[in-house]
C-alpha positions in Angstrom: 211.9 14.7 269.0 211.1 15.6 272.6 209.3 18.9 272.3 209.7 21.4 275.1 207.0 23.8 273.7 203.9 22.9 271.8 201.1 24.9 270.3 198.1 24.7 268.0 197.8 27.0 265.0 195.2 27.6 262.2 197.0 29.9 259.8 200.6 30.5 258.6 200.5 33.9 260.4 199.4 32.3 263.6 202.2 29.7 263.3 204.8 32.4 262.8 203.7 34.4 265.8 203.5 31.3 268.1 206.8 29.9 266.8 208.6 33.2 267.6 207.2 33.1 271.1 208.3 29.5 271.6 211.8 29.9 270.2 212.3 33.0 272.4 212.6 30.7 275.4 215.9 29.4 273.9 217.5 32.8 273.6 219.5 32.5 276.9 221.0 29.2 275.8 221.8 30.4 272.2 223.6 33.6 273.3 227.1 33.6 271.7 226.5 30.2 270.1 226.2 28.8 266.6 222.8 27.4 265.6 220.2 26.9 262.9 216.5 26.2 262.7 215.3 22.9 261.1 211.6 22.4 260.3 209.9 19.0 259.6 206.4 19.6 258.4 203.5 17.1 257.9 200.5 18.8 256.6 199.7 22.4 255.6 201.2 21.8 252.2 201.1 25.1 250.2 200.4 27.0 253.4 203.6 26.6 255.4 206.9 26.9 253.5 209.5 25.1 255.6 212.6 26.9 254.3 211.0 30.3 254.5 210.0 29.7 258.1 213.4 28.4 259.0 215.0 31.6 257.6 212.4 33.8 259.3 213.1 32.2 262.7 216.9 32.2 262.2 216.6 36.0 261.5 214.4 36.5 264.5 216.8 34.7 266.8 219.8 36.5 265.4 218.2 39.9 265.8 217.0 39.1 269.3 220.5 37.9 270.4 222.2 40.9 268.9 219.7 43.2 270.7 220.5 41.5 274.0 224.3 41.9 273.4 224.9 38.2 273.0 225.1 37.8 269.2 224.9 34.3 267.8 225.6 32.9 264.3 223.8 30.7 262.0 226.0 27.8 261.0 225.0 24.5 259.6 228.3 22.6 260.0 229.1 21.6 263.5 226.6 24.0 265.1 226.3 24.3 268.9 222.5 23.8 268.7 219.6 23.1 266.4 216.2 24.5 267.0 213.9 21.7 265.7 210.3 22.4 264.8 207.9 19.5 263.9 204.4 20.0 262.7 201.7 17.4 262.4 198.6 18.9 261.0 197.7 21.9 263.2 200.0 21.0 266.0 203.6 22.2 266.4 206.3 21.1 268.7 209.7 22.8 269.2 212.8 21.4 270.8 216.4 22.6 271.3 219.0 19.9 270.4 222.4 20.9 271.8 225.7 19.4 270.8 225.8 17.9 274.3 222.4 16.2 274.0 223.3 14.9 270.5 226.6 13.5 271.9 224.8 11.7 274.8 221.9 10.5 272.6 223.1 10.0 269.1 219.6 8.6 268.1 218.3 12.2 268.6 218.8 13.4 265.0 217.6 17.0 264.3 218.0 16.5 260.6 
């Protein structure tokens, strides 16, 4: 996945903080759209819980969009966008896969 934001982290708490900062860059694109967060993790077993972090970031994005007056909605079926997070060891990369990108490049699979 082509990551638009990358960061290094040492702890779960640091990951959460840096991930929030990174996904905040997508707020202008996600306003009024449907989306979900998908995490692919390699490493940090027992330290990072993928599903918990996906839900945490979904909630952060929903609250931020609502506060900005451009509410979004989490929807897994036929979403407008997917926020994809991939970790390899202590490195994380975050990308936004929009419906348009997925249609142009079907090999880009956020799942």
